[in-house]
C-alpha positions in Angstrom: -5.0 -45.4 -51.0 -6.4 -41.7 -50.6 -5.5 -39.2 -53.1 -3.0 -37.0 -51.9 -4.0 -33.2 -52.0 -2.1 -31.0 -54.2 -0.3 -28.0 -52.3 -1.8 -24.6 -52.6 -0.8 -21.7 -54.6 -0.7 -18.0 -53.7 -3.4 -17.5 -56.5 -5.7 -20.0 -55.2 -5.4 -18.6 -51.7 -5.8 -15.1 -52.9 -8.7 -15.9 -55.0 -10.7 -18.1 -52.5 -14.4 -16.8 -52.4 -16.8 -17.2 -49.6 -19.6 -19.6 -49.8 -22.8 -20.1 -47.9 -20.9 -22.4 -45.4 -17.3 -22.5 -44.4 -15.0 -24.8 -46.4 -11.3 -26.0 -46.4 -8.5 -25.6 -48.7 -5.8 -28.1 -47.8 -2.1 -27.6 -48.5 -0.9 -30.8 -47.1 0.8 -31.9 -43.7 -2.3 -30.9 -41.6 -2.2 -27.3 -43.0 -5.4 -25.8 -44.5 -7.1 -22.3 -45.2 -10.5 -22.1 -43.6 -12.8 -19.8 -45.6 -15.7 -18.3 -43.9 -19.0 -17.2 -45.2 -18.0 -13.6 -44.4 -14.8 -13.7 -46.5 -12.4 -14.3 -43.6 -9.4 -16.7 -44.5 -8.0 -18.4 -41.4 -4.9 -20.8 -41.4 -5.4 -23.8 -39.3 -3.2 -26.7 -38.6 -4.6 -30.2 -37.6 -2.5 -32.6 -35.6 -2.6 -35.5 -33.3 -0.9 -35.6 -29.7 -1.3 -38.3 -27.2 -4.0 -39.9 -29.4 -6.1 -36.8 -29.5 -6.9 -34.6 -32.6 -6.1 -31.1 -32.0 -6.3 -27.7 -34.1 -3.7 -24.9 -33.8 -4.6 -21.4 -35.3 -1.9 -19.4 -37.3 -3.8 -16.1 -37.8 -5.3 -14.9 -41.1 -4.4 -14.4 -44.6 -3.1 -12.0 -45.7 -1.5 -11.2 -42.3 0.3 -14.6 -42.7 1.3 -15.5 -46.3 1.1 -19.1 -47.4 4.9 -19.3 -47.2 4.8 -18.4 -43.6 2.0 -20.6 -42.7 4.0 -23.4 -44.1 6.9 -22.5 -41.9 4.5 -22.2 -38.9 3.2 -25.8 -39.8 6.7 -27.3 -40.0 7.8 -25.8 -36.6 4.8 -27.3 -35.0 5.4 -30.7 -36.6 9.0 -30.7 -35.1 7.4 -29.8 -31.7 5.1 -32.9 -31.9 8.0 -35.1 -33.4 10.1 -34.2 -30.0 7.2 -34.9 -27.8 5.8 -31.3 -27.2 2.3 -30.2 -27.8 2.4 -27.1 -29.9 -0.8 -25.8 -28.3 0.7 -25.9 -24.8 4.0 -24.4 -26.1 2.1 -21.4 -27.4 0.1 -20.8 -24.2 3.4 -21.0 -22.3 4.8 -18.4 -24.7 1.8 -16.1 -24.5 2.1 -16.4 -20.6 5.6 -15.2 -20.8 4.8 -12.3 -23.1 2.0 -11.3 -21.1 4.1 -11.4 -17.9 6.6 -9.1 -19.6 3.9 -6.8 -20.7 2.6 -6.3 -17.1 5.2 -3.5 -16.2 5.5 -2.0 -12.7 3.6 1.1 -14.1 0.7 -0.8 -15.5 0.2 -2.9 -12.4 0.5 0.0 -10.1 -2.1 2.1 -12.1 -4.4 -1.0 -12.1 -4.0 -1.0 -8.2 -4.1 2.7 -7.9 -7.5 3.1 -9.6 -9.0 0.0 -7.8 -8.1 1.7 -4.4 -8.7 5.5 -5.4 -12.4 5.4 -4.4 -11.2 4.6 -0.8 -9.1 7.8 -0.6 -9.8 11.5 -0.4 -9.0 13.2 -3.6 -6.0 15.0 -2.0 -4.4 11.7 -0.7 -4.9 10.0 -4.3 -3.4 12.9 -6.0 -0.3 12.8 -3.7 0.2 9.2 -4.1 0.1 9.4 -7.7 2.5 12.2 -7.9 5.2 10.6 -5.6 4.9 7.5 -7.8 5.3 9.4 -11.0 8.3 11.5 -9.6 10.3 8.9 -7.7 9.3 5.6 -9.1 8.0 5.3 -12.5 10.9 7.2 -14.0 13.2 4.4 -12.7 11.5 1.2 -12.7 8.1 1.9 -14.2 8.8 0.5 -17.8 10.3 -2.8 -16.2 8.2 -6.1 -16.1 7.1 -6.4 -12.4 8.2 -9.9 -12.3 11.9 -8.6 -13.1 11.9 -6.2 -10.2 14.2 -7.5 -7.1 14.6 -6.2 -3.7 18.1 -4.4 -4.2 16.5 -2.2 -6.8 13.8 -1.1 -4.4 16.4 -0.5 -1.8 18.5 1.7 -4.2 15.3 3.8 -5.2 14.2 4.3 -1.6 17.7 5.3 -0.4 17.8 8.0 -3.3 14.4 9.2 -2.3 15.4 9.4 1.4 18.3 11.6 0.7 15.7 14.4 0.0 13.0 13.4 2.1 12.8 10.4 4.6 9.0 10.3 5.2 8.4 10.3 1.4 10.8 7.4 1.1 8.8 5.5 3.9 5.4 6.1 2.2 6.8 5.0 -1.2 8.0 1.7 0.6 4.3 1.3 1.8 2.8 1.8 -1.5 5.2 -0.5 -3.2 4.5 -3.3 -0.9 0.9 -2.8 -1.6 1.4 -2.8 -5.3 3.5 -6.0 -5.2 0.8 -7.7 -2.8 -1.9 -6.9 -5.3 0.1 -8.2 -8.1 0.8 -11.5 -6.4 -3.1 -11.9 -5.4 -4.0 -11.1 -9.1 -1.3 -13.6 -10.4 0.9 -11.0 -12.1 3.8 -11.8 -10.1 5.0 -14.8 -7.9 7.0 -12.7 -5.3 6.8 -9.6 -3.3 10.5 -8.0 -3.4 9.1 -5.3 -1.1 8.3 -7.7 1.8 12.0 -7.8 2.8 12.3 -3.8 3.0 11.4 -3.7 6.8 14.1 -1.8 8.6 16.0 -0.7 5.3 15.3 3.0 6.2 15.9 5.0 9.4 12.7 5.8 11.4 11.1 9.0 10.9 11.5 11.5 13.8 8.2 13.5 13.5 8.1 17.0 14.7 4.9 19.0 15.8 3.8 21.3 13.0 5.6 24.8 13.4 3.2 27.5 14.5 3.2 30.6 16.8 1.1 30.3 19.8 2.0 33.4 21.7 -0.7 36.2 20.9 2.0 38.6 20.1 3.8 36.3 17.6 0.3 35.2 16.1 -0.6 39.1 15.9 2.6 39.7 13.8 1.7 36.8 11.4 -1.7 38.0 10.7 -0.4 41.6 9.9 1.9 40.1 7.6 -0.7 38.2 5.8 -2.9 41.1 5.6 -0.1 42.8 4.0 0.6 40.0 1.4 1.3 41.8 -2.2 1.0 38.6 -4.2 -1.9 36.9 -5.8 -5.2 37.9 -4.3 -6.5 34.2 -4.4 -3.4 33.1 -2.3 -3.9 36.0 0.0 -7.4 35.1 0.8 -6.2 31.4 1.3 -3.8 32.8 3.8 -6.3 34.9 5.6 -8.9 32.1 5.8 -6.5 29.4 7.0 -6.3 30.6 10.6 -10.0 31.4 10.7 -11.2 28.0 9.5 -8.2 25.9 10.7 -9.0 23.0 8.3 -6.5 20.9 6.8 -4.4 22.5 3.9 -5.6 20.0 1.4 -9.3 20.7 2.3 -8.8 24.4 2.1 -7.1 24.5 -1.3 -9.7 21.8 -2.7 -12.8 23.8 -1.5 -15.5 24.3 -4.0 -18.1 27.0 -4.3 -21.2 24.6 -4.3 -20.1 23.6 -0.8 -20.8 27.0 0.7 -23.9 28.5 2.2 -23.5 32.2 2.9 -27.1 32.6 4.2 -26.4 29.9 6.6 -22.8 30.9 7.3 -21.6 27.3 6.8 -19.2 25.4 4.7 -20.1 21.7 4.3 -17.2 19.5 3.3 -18.1 16.3 1.7 -17.0 12.9 3.4 -14.8 12.0 0.5 -12.6 14.9 0.9 -12.0 14.3 4.7 -9.3 12.2 6.2 -12.0 10.3 8.5 -14.2 10.0 5.4 -17.0 11.7 7.3 -18.8 15.1 6.2 -17.6 18.2 8.1 -19.2 21.3 9.0 -17.3 24.5 9.3 -19.1 27.6 10.7 -18.1 30.8 8.8 -17.6 34.1 10.7 -18.6 37.4 9.5 -14.9 38.0 8.5 -14.7 34.7 6.6 -17.8 35.4 4.7 -16.6 38.9 3.8 -13.3 37.5 2.4 -15.3 34.8 0.5 -17.6 37.2 -1.0 -14.8 39.4 -2.4 -13.1 36.1 -3.6 -16.3 35.1 -5.2 -16.1 38.0 -7.6 -12.8 36.8 -8.9 -13.3 32.9 -8.9 -17.0 32.3 -8.5 -17.6 31.5 -12.2 -15.4 28.3 -11.7 -15.5 25.2 -9.6 -12.9 25.9 -7.0 -12.6 28.6 -4.5 -8.7 28.6 -4.9 -8.2 27.7 -8.6 -4.8 26.9 -9.7 -3.3 29.9 -11.8 -2.0 27.7 -14.5 -5.6 25.9 -14.9 -8.9 26.6 -13.3 -9.9 23.1 -13.7 -7.5 22.1 -11.0 -7.2 23.7 -7.5 -4.3 25.5 -6.1 -1.0 23.6 -5.6 -0.4 21.9 -2.2 3.1 24.1 -2.0 1.3 27.4 -2.7 0.6 28.4 0.9 4.0 27.3 2.2 5.8 29.2 -0.4 3.7 32.4 0.3 4.5 32.1 3.9 8.2 32.0 2.9 7.9 34.8 0.9 6.5 36.7 3.8 9.6 36.0 5.7 8.5 33.0 7.8 10.7 29.9 7.5 9.6 26.3 8.0 10.4 26.3 11.8 8.0 29.3 12.4 4.8 28.4 10.5 3.6 26.0 7.9 0.2 25.6 6.2 -0.8 22.7 8.6 0.7 24.6 11.5 -2.5 26.9 11.6 -4.3 24.0 13.2 -1.8 23.6 15.8 -2.0 27.4 16.5 -5.8 27.1 16.7 -5.8 24.2 19.1 -3.4 25.9 21.3 -4.8 29.2 21.5 -8.4 28.1 21.8 -7.7 25.8 25.0 -5.1 27.8 26.6 -6.2 31.4 25.9 -10.0 31.2 25.2 -10.7 28.3 27.4 -12.7 26.1 24.9 -13.0 22.3 26.0 -10.5 20.0 24.3 -13.4 17.8 23.1 -15.0 21.0 21.1 -11.8 21.8 19.8 -11.0 18.3 18.4 -14.4 18.0 16.9 -13.9 21.2 15.0 -10.5 20.0 13.8 -12.2 17.0 12.3 -10.4 14.6 14.7 -12.0 11.5 16.1 -13.4 12.3 19.6 -14.0 9.3 21.8 -17.4 9.2 23.5 -18.1 8.4 27.0 -17.6 4.6 26.4 -14.3 5.3 24.7 -15.6 4.6 21.2 -14.6 7.1 18.4 
């Protein structure tokens, strides 16, 4: 009969020294301490399951004491006696723990940073801000596998009370996140797939803007008399001259301007259509920009945020300033300057629609109907 090994003692485990080759110190019942040449002390458990020899790791000493290692061994032996493979049980437990660690926020951020290169900076910023404000604070820390359709319905209905359009955009974002989670094996279902029709349809209105010369004159005079921030005043003055999208204006960088050529070259990644856009600069626009350069020209952005020059002006700044001037949202918005330009250029100045749409950076079909 083979001689039975004596159980280890705490002193033996603590004093075990490394050798040129790894070696084992047996404790009995399949448990042993594997000592590596680098001084590592690893708990291992050998067992047989379905006629095959297998090994299970119980972490290291002193992270796991001798007493704890024996308890792990005894638990594993009970599983074998009951017809379960301890190794497979551990894998299943790890899968459950990993699934619970995959919260809605962690999966959403993984999806977000994968998609971000496809979006403009402004669009990416808006999506993340909406998620942080209206979603993460409610279900962000919840395991994505635990989220059900009724929770999403409640979340969207709460947002819809404030703004229906944002609720619709969040519904689309949630659906994309869950589809990503299913594809990546992080969830088995998409609870957002059943949200069709849960929100009322958004009835879009044309962007408010004056289009009669007299009303436009009053607006421009009011802007020239703006007594707030000089940076904001310049943005208000340039908006009707350049009629770019509000996000394109506020994220403008000094490196994009060429005063000698009288041009502003907006790179494609900032544009909605992902194509670079050229904006001619009038003498009046250049004059405003040169005055502004004296104040913000040492930084990156033409219109920096007043709190931090490392960020551009907030998207709400122009609209808030128009309200301060006495114009409500039914009269003019930051985006409304584009509608104002389109109408006046066509109906009063008689420019061709194709030229106007091209300068607005809209897709213009060619003679074959291709954009």
